[in-house]
C-alpha positions as CSV (number, residue, x, y, z in Angstrom):
1,M,0.0,0.0,0.0
2,R,2.8,2.5,0.9
3,I,4.7,1.6,-2.3
4,A,1.6,2.3,-4.4
5,L,1.1,5.7,-2.6
6,L,4.7,6.6,-3.2
7,I,4.4,5.8,-6.9
8,V,1.3,7.9,-7.2
9,V,3.1,10.8,-5.5
10,M,6.1,10.5,-7.7
11,V,4.0,10.4,-10.9
12,I,2.1,13.5,-9.8
13,G,5.3,15.3,-9.0
14,F,7.0,14.5,-12.3
15,S,3.9,15.4,-14.3
16,S,3.6,18.8,-12.7
17,A,7.3,19.4,-13.3
18,A,6.8,18.7,-17.0
19,K,4.0,21.2,-17.2
20,A,6.1,23.9,-15.6
21,E,8.2,24.2,-18.7
22,R,5.3,25.9,-20.6
23,D,3.8,29.2,-19.7
24,Y,0.1,28.8,-19.8
25,P,-1.9,32.0,-20.4
26,W,-4.3,31.8,-17.5
27,C,-3.7,31.6,-13.7
28,V,-5.7,31.3,-10.5
29,F,-4.5,33.8,-7.9
30,G,-5.4,34.3,-4.2
31,G,-6.7,31.9,-1.6
32,G,-3.2,31.0,-0.2
33,L,-1.7,30.0,-3.6
34,G,1.2,32.4,-3.2
35,A,2.4,35.2,-5.4
36,S,3.0,32.9,-8.5
37,G,-0.5,31.5,-8.4
38,D,-1.7,28.3,-10.1
39,C,-0.8,28.9,-13.8
40,M,-1.8,25.7,-15.7
41,Y,-4.9,26.7,-17.7
42,S,-5.0,27.1,-21.5
43,T,-8.4,28.8,-21.5
44,R,-10.2,31.3,-19.4
45,D,-13.1,28.9,-18.9
46,Q,-10.8,26.3,-17.5
47,C,-9.4,28.9,-15.1
48,L,-12.8,30.1,-14.0
49,A,-14.0,26.5,-13.4
50,S,-11.0,25.8,-11.2
51,S,-11.3,29.0,-9.2
52,S,-15.1,28.7,-8.7
53,G,-14.7,26.1,-5.9
54,R,-11.9,27.9,-4.1
55,W,-12.3,30.6,-1.4
56,N,-11.1,34.1,-2.3
57,T,-9.6,33.3,-5.7
58,Y,-9.7,35.0,-9.1
59,C,-8.5,34.3,-12.7
60,D,-6.2,36.6,-14.5
61,L,-3.6,36.4,-17.3
62,N,-0.3,34.9,-16.5
63,P,2.1,37.7,-15.9
64,R,4.9,35.9,-17.6
65,V,2.8,35.7,-20.8
66,R,1.3,39.2,-20.4
67,F,4.6,41.0,-20.1
68,R,6.6,39.0,-22.6
69,Q,8.0,41.3,-25.1
70,P,8.6,40.2,-28.7
71,A,12.1,39.6,-29.9
72,P,13.7,42.7,-31.4
73,Y,14.0,42.8,-35.1
74,P,17.4,41.8,-36.5
75,P,19.4,44.6,-38.0
76,R,18.9,45.3,-41.6
77,P,21.8,44.5,-43.9
78,R,23.4,47.5,-45.5
């Protein structure tokens, strides 16, 4: 039983680490989630569905996505 529980915990831990490599556009903030929030939602509807059952939470755009600036244009050849 303990081995099965350990395997489940390891799988959940590894799967969340893999998701951390991508910046999803929507986050749930507040409710004790910390400053970084819970940023794993592709759509606003997913975010709203997740935050609806939590106390004192709200959905907003991921700050890493919101403030990402486009790459500068390469210099033009002369």
